[in-house]
C-alpha positions as CSV (number, residue, x, y, z in Angstrom):
1,M,16.7,0.6,-14.2
2,M,18.0,3.5,-16.3
3,N,18.4,6.8,-14.4
4,I,18.2,10.1,-16.3
5,S,18.8,13.6,-15.0
6,I,18.4,16.8,-17.0
7,D,20.1,20.2,-16.6
8,S,18.4,23.6,-16.7
9,S,20.3,24.3,-19.9
10,I,18.0,21.7,-21.6
11,L,14.8,22.4,-19.6
12,R,14.8,26.2,-20.2
13,R,14.2,25.5,-23.9
14,D,10.8,24.1,-22.9
15,R,9.1,26.3,-20.3
16,T,5.7,24.7,-20.8
17,L,7.2,21.1,-20.3
18,S,5.3,20.0,-23.4
19,S,8.0,19.1,-26.0
20,S,7.9,15.6,-27.3
21,D,11.2,14.8,-25.6
22,I,10.2,15.9,-22.1
23,L,6.7,14.3,-22.5
24,L,8.3,10.9,-23.5
25,L,10.6,10.8,-20.6
26,A,7.9,11.9,-18.2
27,K,5.6,9.2,-19.4
28,M,8.3,6.5,-19.2
29,S,9.0,7.7,-15.7
30,K,5.3,7.5,-14.7
31,L,5.1,4.0,-16.2
32,G,8.1,2.9,-14.1
33,L,10.2,2.2,-17.2
34,L,13.0,4.5,-16.0
35,K,13.8,6.9,-13.2
36,F,13.7,10.6,-13.9
37,H,15.9,12.8,-11.5
38,I,16.0,16.5,-11.1
39,S,18.3,18.3,-8.6
40,W,16.9,21.1,-6.4
41,I,19.3,23.6,-8.0
42,V,17.9,22.9,-11.5
43,Y,14.4,23.2,-10.1
44,K,15.2,26.5,-8.5
45,E,17.0,27.9,-11.6
46,I,14.1,27.1,-13.8
47,T,11.3,28.2,-11.6
48,T,13.1,31.4,-10.6
49,T,13.8,32.3,-14.2
50,N,10.2,31.5,-15.2
51,Y,8.9,33.7,-12.3
52,L,11.2,36.7,-13.0
53,E,10.4,36.7,-16.7
54,S,6.7,36.2,-16.2
55,K,6.7,39.0,-13.6
56,E,8.4,41.4,-16.0
57,I,5.7,40.7,-18.6
58,I,2.9,41.1,-16.1
59,N,4.3,44.4,-14.8
60,K,4.4,45.8,-18.3
61,V,0.8,44.6,-18.9
62,I,-0.4,46.2,-15.7
63,K,1.4,49.5,-16.5
64,E,-0.1,49.6,-20.0
65,L,-3.6,48.9,-18.7
66,N,-3.3,51.6,-16.0
67,N,-2.2,54.1,-18.6
68,I,-4.5,53.1,-21.4
69,N,-6.6,56.2,-20.9
70,K,-3.8,58.1,-22.6
71,K,-4.6,56.3,-25.8
72,G,-8.1,57.8,-25.8
73,V,-10.6,55.3,-24.3
74,D,-14.0,55.8,-22.7
75,D,-13.8,56.6,-18.9
76,I,-16.1,53.7,-18.0
77,D,-14.0,51.3,-20.0
78,F,-10.9,52.7,-18.5
79,F,-12.1,51.8,-15.0
80,K,-12.8,48.3,-16.3
81,F,-9.2,48.1,-17.6
82,K,-7.9,49.3,-14.2
83,K,-10.0,46.5,-12.5
84,I,-8.5,43.9,-14.8
85,A,-5.0,45.3,-13.9
86,R,-5.8,44.9,-10.2
87,E,-7.0,41.3,-10.8
88,I,-3.8,40.5,-12.7
89,E,-1.7,42.0,-10.0
90,A,-3.4,39.9,-7.3
91,I,-2.2,36.6,-9.0
92,D,0.7,35.1,-7.2
93,I,2.8,34.4,-10.3
94,E,5.7,33.0,-8.2
95,K,3.4,30.4,-6.6
96,S,1.9,29.7,-10.1
97,T,5.3,28.9,-11.6
98,Q,6.1,26.6,-8.7
99,K,2.8,24.9,-8.9
100,H,3.3,24.3,-12.6
101,W,6.6,22.5,-11.8
102,K,5.4,20.7,-8.7
103,N,2.4,19.2,-10.6
104,F,4.8,18.0,-13.3
105,I,7.1,16.4,-10.8
106,K,4.3,14.7,-9.0
107,D,2.4,13.5,-12.1
108,S,5.6,12.2,-13.7
109,K,6.9,10.5,-10.5
110,I,10.1,12.5,-10.8
111,I,12.6,12.2,-8.0
112,L,13.5,15.7,-6.8
113,H,16.9,15.8,-5.0
114,T,17.4,18.3,-2.2
115,I,20.8,19.8,-1.3
116,D,22.9,17.5,1.0
117,E,24.4,19.1,4.1
118,K,27.9,18.4,2.8
119,H,27.3,19.9,-0.7
120,G,27.9,23.5,0.5
121,E,31.4,22.7,2.0
122,N,32.4,20.7,-1.1
123,V,31.3,23.5,-3.4
124,M,33.2,26.1,-1.5
125,N,36.4,24.0,-1.4
126,S,36.2,23.5,-5.2
127,Y,35.4,27.2,-5.7
128,F,38.6,28.3,-4.0
129,E,40.7,25.4,-5.4
130,G,39.4,25.7,-9.0
131,T,38.6,22.0,-9.1
132,E,35.8,20.6,-11.2
133,P,33.4,21.9,-12.2
134,F,35.1,25.3,-11.7
135,P,37.3,26.1,-14.7
136,T,39.3,28.5,-12.6
137,P,39.4,29.4,-8.8
138,K,36.7,31.9,-7.7
139,S,34.5,31.5,-10.8
140,R,31.3,32.7,-9.2
141,K,29.1,32.1,-12.3
142,D,29.8,28.3,-11.9
143,I,28.6,28.0,-8.3
144,P,25.1,26.7,-9.3
145,D,26.7,24.2,-11.6
146,A,28.9,23.0,-8.7
147,F,25.8,22.2,-6.7
148,I,24.4,20.2,-9.6
149,Y,27.8,18.4,-9.9
150,Q,27.6,17.5,-6.2
151,A,24.0,16.4,-6.5
152,L,24.9,14.0,-9.3
153,K,27.7,12.5,-7.3
154,T,25.2,11.8,-4.4
155,M,22.6,10.5,-6.8
156,S,25.0,8.0,-8.4
157,K,26.0,6.6,-4.9
158,T,22.3,5.8,-4.3
159,F,21.0,4.9,-7.8
160,G,24.1,3.8,-9.7
161,Q,24.8,5.0,-13.2
162,I,23.2,8.4,-14.2
163,H,22.7,9.7,-17.7
164,F,23.0,13.5,-17.5
165,I,21.6,15.5,-20.4
166,C,23.3,18.9,-20.4
167,D,24.0,21.5,-23.1
168,D,26.6,23.3,-20.9
169,N,29.9,21.9,-22.2
170,N,32.0,22.6,-19.0
171,L,29.4,21.1,-16.7
172,R,28.7,18.1,-18.9
173,E,32.4,17.3,-19.4
174,S,33.1,17.7,-15.6
175,C,30.2,15.4,-14.7
176,D,31.3,12.9,-17.4
177,N,34.6,12.6,-15.5
178,L,32.7,11.3,-12.4
179,P,32.3,7.6,-11.9
180,N,28.8,6.4,-12.9
181,I,27.9,9.7,-14.7
182,I,27.5,9.7,-18.4
183,G,27.3,13.2,-20.0
184,I,24.9,13.6,-23.0
185,K,24.5,16.8,-25.0
186,E,21.2,16.1,-26.7
187,F,18.1,13.9,-26.5
188,S,19.1,12.3,-29.8
189,E,22.3,10.9,-28.2
190,L,20.1,9.3,-25.4
191,Y,17.8,7.7,-28.0
192,D,20.8,6.1,-29.7
193,L,21.9,4.3,-26.5
194,P,21.2,0.5,-26.6
195,E,19.8,0.6,-23.0
196,F,17.4,3.3,-24.0
197,K,16.3,1.4,-27.1
198,L,15.3,-1.5,-24.9
199,I,13.2,0.8,-22.8
200,N,11.6,2.4,-25.8
201,D,10.8,-1.1,-27.2
202,K,9.0,-1.9,-24.0
203,Y,7.2,1.4,-24.1
204,K,6.0,0.8,-27.7
205,S,4.7,-2.6,-26.7
206,I,2.4,-1.0,-24.1
207,E,1.8,2.4,-25.8
208,H,-1.6,1.4,-27.1
209,Y,-2.9,1.0,-23.6
210,A,-0.5,3.1,-21.6
211,D,-2.9,6.0,-20.9
212,E,-5.5,3.6,-19.5
213,L,-2.9,1.8,-17.4
214,L,-1.8,5.2,-15.9
215,I,-5.5,5.9,-15.1
216,I,-5.6,2.6,-13.1
217,E,-2.3,3.4,-11.4
218,D,-3.4,6.9,-10.5
219,N,-6.5,5.4,-8.9
220,I,-4.9,2.6,-6.9
221,Q,-6.1,4.0,-3.5
222,E,-9.6,4.4,-4.8
223,I,-9.6,0.9,-6.2
224,K,-8.5,-0.3,-2.7
225,V,-11.6,1.5,-1.2
226,I,-13.8,-0.2,-3.8
227,A,-12.2,-3.6,-3.1
228,N,-12.8,-3.1,0.7
229,D,-16.4,-2.4,0.1
230,D,-16.8,-5.4,-2.3
231,I,-15.2,-7.7,0.3
232,W,-17.5,-6.6,3.0
233,N,-20.7,-6.5,0.9
234,N,-20.6,-8.4,-2.3
235,I,-17.9,-10.9,-3.5
236,L,-17.7,-13.2,-0.4
237,N,-21.4,-13.8,0.2
238,D,-22.0,-17.5,1.1
239,I,-18.7,-18.5,-0.5
240,I,-17.3,-21.9,0.2
241,I,-13.8,-22.0,1.5
242,F,-11.5,-25.1,1.4
243,S,-8.6,-25.7,3.8
244,T,-7.0,-28.6,5.7
245,N,-7.5,-26.5,8.8
246,I,-11.2,-26.8,8.5
247,P,-12.1,-30.2,10.3
248,D,-15.0,-30.9,8.0
249,D,-15.0,-34.3,6.3
250,N,-14.4,-32.5,3.0
251,N,-12.2,-29.7,4.5
252,E,-14.8,-27.1,3.5
253,G,-16.9,-24.5,5.2
254,R,-19.2,-21.6,4.3
255,L,-18.3,-18.0,5.1
256,V,-21.0,-16.7,7.3
257,G,-19.4,-13.6,8.9
258,I,-16.7,-11.0,8.4
259,D,-15.3,-9.4,11.5
260,E,-12.3,-7.6,10.0
261,V,-10.7,-6.8,6.6
262,S,-7.1,-5.5,6.5
263,N,-3.9,-5.1,4.4
264,I,-5.5,-4.7,1.0
265,E,-2.6,-4.6,-1.4
266,I,-2.4,-4.0,-5.2
267,D,0.9,-4.6,-7.0
268,S,0.6,-2.3,-10.0
269,S,3.7,-4.1,-11.6
270,K,1.6,-7.2,-11.9
271,I,-1.4,-5.7,-13.7
272,Q,-2.0,-7.6,-16.9
273,Y,-3.5,-6.5,-20.2
274,I,-5.1,-9.3,-22.3
275,D,-7.5,-8.9,-25.2
276,N,-8.6,-5.4,-24.4
277,Y,-9.1,-6.2,-20.7
278,F,-7.0,-5.2,-17.6
279,Y,-6.6,-7.7,-14.8
280,I,-5.7,-6.1,-11.5
281,P,-4.4,-8.4,-8.7
282,I,-5.6,-7.7,-5.2
283,K,-4.5,-9.3,-2.0
284,A,-6.1,-8.9,1.4
285,E,-6.5,-10.4,4.9
286,G,-9.5,-10.9,7.1
287,L,-10.9,-12.3,10.3
288,F,-13.7,-14.6,9.0
289,T,-16.3,-16.7,10.7
290,I,-16.7,-20.0,8.8
291,E,-19.5,-22.5,9.3
292,Y,-18.9,-26.2,8.8
293,F,-19.9,-29.7,10.0
294,I,-17.8,-31.5,12.5
295,Y,-18.0,-35.1,13.7
296,K,-19.2,-35.1,17.3
297,S,-16.3,-37.0,18.7
298,D,-13.9,-34.8,16.9
299,Y,-15.5,-31.7,18.4
300,Y,-14.6,-32.8,21.9
301,I,-11.0,-33.4,20.8
302,F,-10.6,-30.0,19.2
303,D,-12.6,-28.1,21.9
304,E,-9.7,-27.9,24.2
305,R,-7.5,-25.9,21.9
306,R,-9.8,-24.2,19.4
307,N,-12.7,-21.7,19.6
308,I,-15.3,-23.8,18.0
309,Q,-18.9,-22.7,18.7
310,I,-21.8,-25.2,18.2
311,T,-24.8,-23.6,16.4
312,D,-26.9,-26.7,16.0
313,W,-26.5,-29.5,18.5
314,D,-29.0,-31.8,16.8
315,W,-28.1,-31.6,13.1
316,N,-28.1,-35.4,13.0
317,D,-26.8,-38.3,15.1
318,H,-23.2,-37.8,13.9
319,Y,-22.5,-34.1,13.3
320,F,-22.7,-30.8,14.9
321,L,-23.1,-27.6,12.8
322,V,-20.4,-25.2,14.1
323,E,-18.8,-21.9,13.6
324,E,-15.2,-20.9,14.0
325,D,-13.1,-17.7,13.4
326,F,-10.1,-17.9,11.2
327,D,-7.3,-15.5,10.0
328,V,-7.6,-15.7,6.3
329,K,-5.3,-14.5,3.5
330,F,-6.9,-14.4,0.1
331,S,-6.6,-12.8,-3.4
332,F,-8.7,-12.1,-6.4
333,K,-8.5,-10.1,-9.6
334,Y,-10.6,-7.2,-10.9
335,K,-11.3,-7.3,-14.6
336,I,-12.2,-4.1,-16.5
337,A,-12.4,-3.3,-20.2
338,K,-9.9,-0.8,-21.7
339,D,-12.7,1.5,-22.8
340,K,-14.4,1.4,-19.3
341,V,-11.3,2.2,-17.2
342,D,-12.4,5.8,-16.4
343,L,-15.6,4.3,-14.8
344,L,-13.8,2.1,-12.3
345,E,-16.5,-0.5,-12.6
346,F,-15.1,-4.0,-12.1
347,E,-15.9,-7.7,-12.5
348,T,-14.4,-10.0,-10.0
349,E,-12.4,-13.0,-11.1
350,K,-12.0,-16.2,-9.0
351,I,-11.1,-15.8,-5.4
352,D,-8.2,-17.8,-4.0
353,F,-7.8,-18.5,-0.3
354,E,-4.0,-18.9,0.2
355,E,-4.1,-19.3,4.0
356,V,-6.8,-20.2,6.4
357,N,-5.1,-20.0,9.8
358,I,-6.5,-21.3,13.1
359,I,-6.8,-18.9,16.0
360,P,-5.7,-20.8,19.1
361,K,-7.9,-20.7,22.2
362,K,-6.4,-18.4,24.8
């Protein structure tokens, strides 16, 4: 998996996070094609700069609105302008800039790296010694870069090779000297790397349905709720289950009761897209009551070690109709058309019962 981190020297060019370069990496990250990392220092540098510059603009606007009467406007309209100024002043612009970034990080599945407790000591040692990334001892302006440098060292120990996009020559070259860090000046350099081209080829192969796939992935929890409801109420009604643990002559029984449903899982990496349809694999477990026929003499053999309940003693001369609870593991697929994804209305594909386990008598 390719790991990419971006410095504030690059991110400050795109305050709205809407350039094609940023959007591409964010979408690839969200699709799980690569890992997108941002250090806490970069996050704070960007959000603080955005806040301070926005606050400066807002203060000017408020001042102008509160003094607009000097330009010769109607008194009633002047009070309206002062009301607008108060409403603008009430907006928490610092919180707004942080929310803008936090939403981006969450939506793009970006990994935000906090400062490690050892980073401060390492930075101060480098600061006084003048070691990388400090060009000289006591170079205060490079302290934030030193924390980014330390963050990348820690990232690489956990995630392996990191491609670091940075327009600051000193920081990029210092980081490039670290094991497992590759310094890159521009996005164009990243796009020329063979490993990125492979990721881009994969992205292009799914691009025509990527938006719909992301809708499904964003709604995995809701799909689990829908699946749980379907299991209880719809898809298992009167279904026939086959297992060698069911002592029917044909090893089959009819599901007549559901006591518990648990461990519903959806592996988004195994979602398939075939001929304009998505197929979503679902696994679950349940405590099920299964009805089957058992030969009368067999019943008395099993009765000592299994919880078999006779529901009809006189079915015929040879068989009892019985019920028994089993721990069952099963799977099925939801099918949904590409143009219906936003509706979350599914068809159910064939149900497979992987395990039908006996519950021993206590």
